[in-house]
C-alpha positions as CSV (number, residue, x, y, z in Angstrom):
1,X,0.0,0.1,0.0
2,X,1.3,3.5,-0.8
3,X,0.8,4.7,2.7
4,X,2.8,1.9,4.4
5,X,5.6,2.1,1.8
6,X,5.8,5.9,2.6
7,X,6.0,5.1,6.4
8,X,8.6,2.3,6.0
9,X,10.8,4.6,3.9
10,X,11.3,6.7,7.1
11,X,12.4,3.7,9.1
12,X,9.0,3.1,10.9
13,X,7.2,-0.2,11.6
14,X,4.0,-0.1,9.6
15,X,2.2,-2.7,11.6
16,X,3.0,-1.0,15.0
17,X,2.1,2.4,13.7
18,X,-1.0,1.4,12.0
19,X,-3.3,2.0,14.8
20,X,-1.6,5.1,16.1
21,X,-1.7,6.8,12.7
22,X,-5.1,5.7,11.6
23,X,-6.4,9.2,11.9
24,X,-3.5,10.5,9.9
25,X,-3.4,7.6,7.4
26,X,-6.9,8.1,6.2
27,X,-6.5,11.6,4.9
28,X,-3.1,10.8,3.7
29,X,-4.4,7.9,1.8
30,X,-7.0,10.1,0.1
31,X,-4.5,12.7,-0.7
32,X,-2.0,10.2,-2.0
33,X,-4.6,8.6,-4.2
34,X,-5.6,11.9,-5.5
35,X,-2.1,12.9,-6.3
36,X,-1.0,9.6,-7.8
37,X,-4.2,8.9,-9.6
38,X,-4.9,5.6,-7.9
39,X,-4.2,3.7,-11.2
40,X,-5.8,3.8,-14.6
41,X,-9.4,3.6,-13.5
42,X,-9.0,6.7,-11.3
43,X,-7.4,8.6,-14.2
44,X,-10.4,7.8,-16.4
45,X,-12.9,9.2,-13.9
46,X,-11.2,12.5,-13.3
47,X,-11.0,15.7,-15.4
48,X,-13.8,15.6,-18.0
49,X,-15.9,13.1,-16.2
50,X,-16.0,10.7,-19.1
51,X,-15.6,7.7,-17.0
52,X,-18.5,8.7,-14.8
53,X,-20.6,9.3,-17.9
54,X,-19.7,5.9,-19.4
55,X,-20.6,4.3,-16.1
56,X,-24.0,6.0,-16.1
57,X,-24.5,5.0,-19.7
58,X,-24.2,1.4,-18.6
59,X,-27.3,1.8,-16.4
60,X,-30.5,0.6,-18.0
61,X,-32.7,3.4,-19.3
62,X,-35.6,4.2,-17.2
63,X,-38.8,3.0,-18.9
64,X,-41.2,5.8,-20.0
65,X,-44.1,6.4,-17.6
66,X,-47.4,4.8,-18.9
67,X,-49.7,7.2,-20.7
68,X,-53.3,6.9,-21.7
69,X,-54.5,8.9,-24.7
70,X,-58.1,9.4,-25.9
71,X,-59.2,9.5,-29.5
72,X,-62.4,10.1,-31.2
73,X,-63.8,10.0,-34.8
74,X,-65.5,13.3,-36.0
75,X,-67.9,12.3,-38.7
76,X,-65.4,10.5,-40.8
77,X,-67.5,8.1,-42.9
78,X,-66.4,4.5,-42.8
79,X,-64.0,4.8,-39.9
80,X,-64.9,2.1,-37.5
81,X,-63.7,0.8,-34.0
82,X,-62.1,-2.1,-35.9
83,X,-60.1,0.5,-38.0
84,X,-59.0,2.1,-34.8
85,X,-57.7,-1.1,-33.4
86,X,-56.1,-2.1,-36.7
87,X,-54.4,1.2,-37.6
88,X,-53.7,2.8,-34.2
89,X,-53.9,0.4,-31.3
90,X,-52.0,-2.5,-32.8
91,X,-49.0,-0.7,-34.4
92,X,-48.7,1.6,-31.3
93,X,-48.6,-1.2,-28.9
94,X,-45.7,-2.9,-30.8
95,X,-43.5,0.2,-30.8
96,X,-44.8,2.1,-27.7
97,X,-46.1,-0.4,-25.2
98,X,-46.4,2.3,-22.5
99,X,-49.1,4.1,-24.5
100,X,-52.6,3.0,-24.1
101,X,-55.3,4.3,-26.5
102,X,-58.9,4.7,-25.6
103,X,-61.5,5.2,-28.2
104,X,-64.4,7.6,-27.5
105,X,-67.3,6.3,-29.7
106,X,-69.3,9.3,-31.1
107,X,-72.9,9.3,-30.0
108,X,-75.5,11.2,-28.0
109,X,-73.6,13.3,-25.6
110,X,-70.2,12.1,-26.9
111,X,-69.8,14.1,-30.1
112,X,-66.7,16.3,-30.4
113,X,-68.7,19.5,-29.3
114,X,-70.0,17.7,-26.3
115,X,-66.6,16.5,-25.2
116,X,-65.2,20.0,-25.6
117,X,-68.0,21.6,-23.5
118,X,-67.5,18.9,-20.8
119,X,-63.7,19.7,-20.7
120,X,-63.0,16.3,-22.0
121,X,-61.4,17.2,-25.4
122,X,-59.7,14.1,-26.8
123,X,-55.9,14.0,-27.3
124,X,-56.4,12.9,-30.9
125,X,-59.3,13.7,-33.4
126,X,-59.8,11.7,-36.6
127,X,-61.7,13.7,-39.2
128,X,-61.6,14.7,-42.9
129,X,-60.3,17.9,-44.4
130,X,-63.9,19.0,-44.9
131,X,-64.0,19.9,-41.2
132,X,-60.9,22.2,-41.2
133,X,-63.1,25.3,-40.9
134,X,-65.0,23.9,-37.9
135,X,-62.0,22.6,-36.1
136,X,-60.2,26.0,-36.7
137,X,-63.2,27.8,-35.3
138,X,-63.1,25.6,-32.3
139,X,-59.4,26.5,-31.9
140,X,-58.3,23.0,-30.9
141,X,-55.8,22.0,-33.6
142,X,-52.2,21.8,-32.6
143,X,-49.5,23.0,-35.1
144,X,-47.2,20.1,-35.8
145,X,-44.3,22.0,-37.4
146,X,-42.2,21.8,-34.3
147,X,-42.8,18.1,-33.9
148,X,-42.0,17.4,-37.5
149,X,-38.7,19.1,-36.9
150,X,-38.0,17.3,-33.6
151,X,-38.7,13.9,-35.0
152,X,-37.1,14.6,-38.3
153,X,-40.1,13.5,-40.3
154,X,-39.7,13.2,-44.1
155,X,-42.8,14.9,-45.4
156,X,-41.8,14.3,-49.1
157,X,-43.1,10.8,-48.9
158,X,-46.7,11.9,-48.6
159,X,-49.1,13.1,-51.2
160,X,-48.0,16.8,-51.8
161,X,-51.3,18.3,-53.0
162,X,-52.9,16.9,-49.8
163,X,-50.2,18.4,-47.6
164,X,-50.6,21.8,-49.4
165,X,-54.4,21.5,-48.7
166,X,-53.7,20.9,-45.0
167,X,-51.3,24.0,-44.9
168,X,-54.1,26.1,-46.4
169,X,-56.1,25.6,-43.3
170,X,-53.5,27.7,-41.4
171,X,-52.8,31.4,-41.7
172,X,-49.1,31.3,-41.1
173,X,-47.9,28.0,-42.6
174,X,-49.3,25.9,-39.8
175,X,-49.2,22.0,-40.4
176,X,-52.2,20.6,-38.5
177,X,-51.8,17.0,-39.5
178,X,-50.2,14.5,-41.8
179,X,-52.7,12.7,-44.0
180,X,-53.8,9.2,-43.1
181,X,-55.8,8.2,-46.2
182,X,-57.4,9.7,-49.3
183,X,-60.9,9.2,-50.8
184,X,-61.2,9.0,-54.6
185,X,-64.3,9.2,-56.7
186,X,-64.9,6.1,-59.0
187,X,-67.4,4.7,-61.5
188,X,-68.7,1.3,-61.1
189,X,-70.6,-0.5,-63.8
190,X,-72.9,-3.6,-63.9
191,X,-71.6,-6.0,-66.5
192,X,-74.8,-8.0,-66.7
193,X,-76.8,-4.9,-67.8
194,X,-74.3,-4.1,-70.6
195,X,-74.4,-7.8,-71.6
196,X,-78.3,-7.7,-71.7
197,X,-78.2,-4.6,-73.9
198,X,-75.4,-5.9,-76.0
199,X,-73.0,-3.0,-75.9
200,X,-69.4,-2.8,-74.9
201,X,-68.3,-2.2,-71.2
202,X,-67.2,1.3,-70.4
203,X,-63.6,2.3,-71.2
204,X,-61.2,2.6,-68.3
205,X,-61.6,6.4,-68.5
206,X,-64.6,8.1,-70.1
207,X,-65.9,11.6,-70.5
208,X,-69.4,12.8,-69.6
209,X,-69.9,13.5,-73.2
210,X,-69.1,9.8,-74.0
211,X,-71.4,8.5,-71.2
212,X,-74.6,10.3,-72.4
213,X,-75.1,8.3,-75.6
214,X,-74.4,5.0,-73.8
215,X,-76.8,5.9,-71.0
216,X,-79.5,6.6,-73.6
217,X,-79.1,3.1,-75.1
218,X,-79.6,1.5,-71.8
219,X,-82.5,3.3,-70.3
220,X,-85.6,1.1,-70.6
221,X,-88.3,-0.9,-68.8
222,X,-88.0,-4.6,-69.2
223,X,-89.9,-7.3,-67.3
224,X,-91.1,-4.7,-64.9
225,X,-87.6,-3.4,-64.2
226,X,-86.7,0.1,-65.0
227,X,-83.0,0.1,-66.1
228,X,-81.0,3.3,-65.6
229,X,-78.0,3.9,-67.8
230,X,-76.2,6.4,-65.6
231,X,-76.7,7.7,-62.0
232,X,-74.7,11.1,-61.7
233,X,-75.3,11.6,-58.0
234,X,-74.8,15.2,-56.8
235,X,-74.2,18.5,-58.6
236,X,-71.7,19.7,-55.9
237,X,-69.5,16.7,-56.2
238,X,-69.3,17.2,-60.0
239,X,-68.6,20.9,-59.6
240,X,-65.8,19.9,-57.2
241,X,-64.1,18.2,-60.1
242,X,-64.0,21.6,-61.8
243,X,-62.3,23.1,-58.7
244,X,-65.5,25.0,-57.6
245,X,-66.8,24.5,-53.9
246,X,-70.3,25.3,-53.1
247,X,-69.0,28.2,-50.9
248,X,-65.9,30.1,-51.8
249,X,-63.2,31.2,-49.4
250,X,-65.0,34.5,-49.3
251,X,-68.0,32.9,-47.9
252,X,-69.9,33.6,-51.1
253,X,-72.0,30.8,-52.9
254,X,-70.8,29.8,-56.3
255,X,-74.1,28.6,-57.8
256,X,-74.1,31.5,-60.3
257,X,-70.7,30.5,-61.8
258,X,-70.1,29.2,-65.2
259,X,-68.9,26.0,-63.8
260,X,-72.2,25.3,-61.9
261,X,-74.1,26.3,-65.0
262,X,-72.1,23.7,-67.0
263,X,-72.8,21.0,-64.4
264,X,-76.5,21.7,-64.4
265,X,-76.7,21.7,-68.2
266,X,-75.2,18.2,-68.2
267,X,-77.5,16.9,-65.4
268,X,-80.4,18.4,-67.4
269,X,-79.5,16.2,-70.3
270,X,-79.2,13.1,-68.1
271,X,-82.7,13.7,-66.5
272,X,-84.2,14.3,-70.0
273,X,-83.2,10.7,-71.1
274,X,-86.6,8.8,-71.3
275,X,-87.1,6.6,-68.2
276,X,-84.5,8.5,-66.0
277,X,-87.2,9.8,-63.7
278,X,-89.0,6.9,-62.0
279,X,-92.4,6.6,-60.3
280,X,-93.1,9.1,-57.5
281,X,-90.6,11.5,-58.8
282,X,-87.6,9.1,-58.1
283,X,-84.6,10.8,-59.6
284,X,-81.6,9.6,-57.7
285,X,-81.3,5.9,-57.8
286,X,-78.4,5.8,-55.3
287,X,-76.2,3.0,-54.1
288,X,-79.1,0.7,-53.6
289,X,-80.0,0.9,-57.3
290,X,-76.5,-0.4,-58.1
291,X,-75.9,-2.8,-55.3
292,X,-79.3,-4.1,-54.2
293,X,-81.8,-3.6,-57.0
294,X,-79.0,-3.9,-59.7
295,X,-80.9,-1.8,-62.1
296,X,-78.2,1.0,-62.5
297,X,-75.6,0.4,-65.2
298,X,-73.1,3.1,-64.3
299,X,-72.8,4.6,-60.8
300,X,-70.5,7.2,-59.3
301,X,-69.3,6.8,-55.7
302,X,-66.5,7.5,-53.2
303,X,-64.1,4.6,-52.8
304,X,-64.2,4.7,-49.0
305,X,-68.0,4.7,-49.0
306,X,-68.5,1.8,-51.3
307,X,-65.8,-0.8,-50.3
308,X,-67.7,-2.4,-47.4
309,X,-71.0,-2.5,-49.2
310,X,-69.4,-4.2,-52.2
311,X,-68.3,-6.9,-49.8
312,X,-71.8,-7.3,-48.4
313,X,-73.2,-7.4,-52.0
314,X,-70.8,-10.2,-52.9
315,X,-72.1,-12.2,-50.0
316,X,-75.6,-11.7,-51.4
317,X,-74.4,-13.0,-54.8
318,X,-73.6,-9.8,-56.8
319,X,-70.2,-10.1,-58.3
320,X,-70.8,-9.0,-61.9
321,X,-69.4,-5.5,-61.7
322,X,-66.2,-3.7,-62.5
323,X,-64.3,-0.3,-62.0
324,X,-63.9,2.5,-64.5
325,X,-62.0,5.7,-63.5
326,X,-64.1,8.7,-62.5
327,X,-65.4,10.6,-65.6
328,X,-65.3,14.2,-66.2
329,X,-65.9,16.7,-69.0
330,X,-63.7,16.0,-71.9
331,X,-61.4,19.0,-71.4
332,X,-61.1,18.1,-67.7
333,X,-60.6,14.3,-68.1
334,X,-58.3,12.9,-65.5
335,X,-59.4,15.5,-62.8
336,X,-61.0,13.5,-60.0
337,X,-63.2,14.7,-57.1
338,X,-62.1,17.5,-55.0
339,X,-59.5,16.8,-52.3
340,X,-60.8,14.6,-49.6
341,X,-58.4,13.2,-47.1
342,X,-58.8,11.8,-43.6
343,X,-56.3,12.5,-40.9
344,X,-55.6,12.7,-37.3
345,X,-55.4,16.0,-35.4
346,X,-53.7,16.5,-32.0
347,X,-55.6,18.7,-29.6
348,X,-54.0,21.8,-28.2
349,X,-55.2,20.8,-24.7
350,X,-53.4,17.5,-24.7
351,X,-50.9,17.0,-21.9
352,X,-49.1,14.4,-24.0
353,X,-48.5,16.0,-27.3
354,X,-45.2,14.1,-27.9
355,X,-46.8,10.7,-27.4
356,X,-49.9,11.8,-29.4
357,X,-47.5,12.7,-32.3
358,X,-45.8,9.3,-32.0
359,X,-49.2,7.7,-32.3
360,X,-50.0,9.8,-35.4
361,X,-46.6,8.8,-37.0
362,X,-47.3,5.2,-36.5
363,X,-50.6,5.5,-38.3
364,X,-48.9,7.0,-41.3
365,X,-45.8,4.8,-41.3
366,X,-45.1,2.8,-44.5
367,X,-46.0,-0.4,-42.7
368,X,-49.3,0.7,-41.5
369,X,-50.1,2.4,-44.9
370,X,-49.5,-0.9,-46.7
371,X,-52.2,-2.4,-44.5
372,X,-54.5,0.7,-45.0
373,X,-54.2,0.1,-48.8
374,X,-54.9,-3.7,-48.5
375,X,-58.2,-2.8,-46.7
376,X,-59.4,-0.7,-49.5
377,X,-58.4,2.8,-48.3
378,X,-56.2,4.8,-50.6
379,X,-52.9,5.5,-48.8
380,X,-51.6,8.9,-48.3
381,X,-48.2,7.6,-49.6
382,X,-48.3,7.8,-53.5
383,X,-46.2,4.8,-53.8
384,X,-46.7,2.2,-56.7
385,X,-46.2,-0.8,-54.4
386,X,-48.8,0.4,-51.9
387,X,-51.2,1.3,-54.7
388,X,-50.8,-2.3,-56.1
389,X,-51.8,-3.6,-52.6
390,X,-55.1,-1.9,-52.8
391,X,-58.1,-4.0,-51.6
392,X,-56.0,-7.1,-51.3
393,X,-57.9,-8.1,-48.2
394,X,-61.3,-7.7,-50.0
395,X,-62.6,-10.8,-51.8
396,X,-65.1,-8.7,-53.8
397,X,-62.2,-6.8,-55.5
398,X,-60.4,-9.8,-56.8
399,X,-60.2,-9.8,-60.6
400,X,-61.5,-6.2,-60.7
401,X,-59.7,-3.3,-62.6
402,X,-58.6,-1.9,-59.3
403,X,-55.9,0.2,-60.8
404,X,-58.3,2.2,-62.9
405,X,-59.1,4.1,-59.6
406,X,-55.6,5.8,-59.8
407,X,-56.1,7.0,-63.4
408,X,-57.5,10.3,-61.9
409,X,-56.1,12.7,-59.4
410,X,-57.8,14.7,-56.8
411,X,-58.8,18.2,-57.8
412,X,-57.4,21.0,-55.5
413,X,-60.0,23.1,-53.9
414,X,-60.3,26.3,-52.1
415,X,-60.4,26.6,-48.2
416,X,-63.4,24.8,-46.7
417,X,-66.1,27.0,-45.2
418,X,-68.3,26.2,-42.3
419,X,-71.2,27.2,-44.5
420,X,-70.4,24.7,-47.2
421,X,-72.4,21.7,-45.9
422,X,-75.7,23.6,-45.8
423,X,-75.0,25.2,-49.2
424,X,-74.4,21.7,-50.7
425,X,-77.8,20.6,-49.2
426,X,-79.5,23.6,-50.8
427,X,-78.1,23.0,-54.3
428,X,-79.0,19.3,-54.2
429,X,-82.6,20.3,-53.4
430,X,-82.6,22.6,-56.4
431,X,-81.1,19.9,-58.5
432,X,-84.1,17.7,-57.6
433,X,-86.5,20.6,-58.6
434,X,-84.9,20.8,-61.9
435,X,-84.9,17.0,-62.4
436,X,-88.6,16.8,-61.7
437,X,-89.4,19.8,-63.9
438,X,-90.5,22.0,-61.0
439,X,-88.0,24.7,-62.0
440,X,-86.1,25.4,-65.1
441,X,-82.2,25.3,-64.8
442,X,-81.6,29.0,-64.5
443,X,-84.3,29.4,-61.8
444,X,-83.0,26.5,-59.8
445,X,-79.4,27.9,-59.8
446,X,-80.6,31.4,-59.0
447,X,-82.7,30.1,-56.1
448,X,-79.8,28.0,-54.8
449,X,-77.6,31.1,-54.8
450,X,-80.1,33.2,-53.0
451,X,-80.9,30.7,-50.3
452,X,-77.2,29.8,-49.6
453,X,-76.3,33.5,-49.4
454,X,-79.2,34.1,-47.0
455,X,-78.0,31.1,-44.8
456,X,-74.5,32.6,-44.6
457,X,-75.8,36.0,-43.6
458,X,-78.2,34.6,-41.0
459,X,-75.4,32.4,-39.5
460,X,-73.0,35.3,-39.3
461,X,-75.6,37.4,-37.5
462,X,-76.1,34.9,-34.8
């Protein structure tokens, strides 16, 4: 020992002196070790503290504290509790076992507005971009720019027009979400009806101008069944393909625009086809006409809305259908329905924003998005491999021309308006009035403009 050697060098007996010098030896020992370094290990622990840090690094990391987050669905059609488990709970549990997710099912007393009033705002809100205006008015969306930077998220992998649409919701470049899935328009057709009439199936991509003469050949009554060549659905969704919303960003209705006049002129031609208007003024043959009654030859619908019903129709025996891309006017061919995306928002009031962002990231990860596509939702990642996986888990889609869905691209739109939903309802009523001959085209559009404007003014006055 260094201390004993030092004593012996002065001619002393270490053993005899040990007790007597115990009080002296202890501080001397400390001083000597400090001066001489006490060997290599001591040298590593002095100075910059690297040895101490290395020792601390060997200690197991403290597990994160358990966290429970709540999530709800705000009027996003087709999003079920099963979807919540598949796209959120399961992937999050694998990577972040300390995070528990609780789903608040929307219902009486548990709608988003109810939860906010009760000071129970969910940490995460799943909704479509159509509710940007409402969510902004409620002032509950958290800007995610700082979290994107913090977690080094590569936004270039996601659909850029959708991201741009999300940024439009902010005033200063805010990013309120990363898209989860998209919703495209599509045209479905009944092969049996085309076979019965003896005309070729629709092309992969057709114009409205091409569809009209085909529809005229199909419309007929046969064996008590009224066959409809083409069901156009709603004027406002067609106008969206021209980039015109029902209510503009200035809160003014657009029903007196050239685009809406063009849409109504086309619809007028459809309704004038003999047999298009059924008994009791039936003018919209809807989804049941295609899937249940099977008397509609060509039918326009949203991909998200029709996937599950097609599975049910297959179980009932209806499989003789296929897919054509969404039609448009000849000069706008390839332009699909207006941007419709579904996404998750983080609430400003959440106490666990980092964890909520981690949940959001898992739902839009490539692995999860591959599963999203397989379950007949269009992924927010425009990747060919993911698109090729579309509807792989749906038996009803096997052998169908699934890739025709992607022949169109969503049409950019103006900022959404909180008055848009009511305006769409108004113009659909006027569309019906024109279809039934209760009003001429110009009067129907003029009345729609007047009613929608009045509604905006009344709502603003409240």
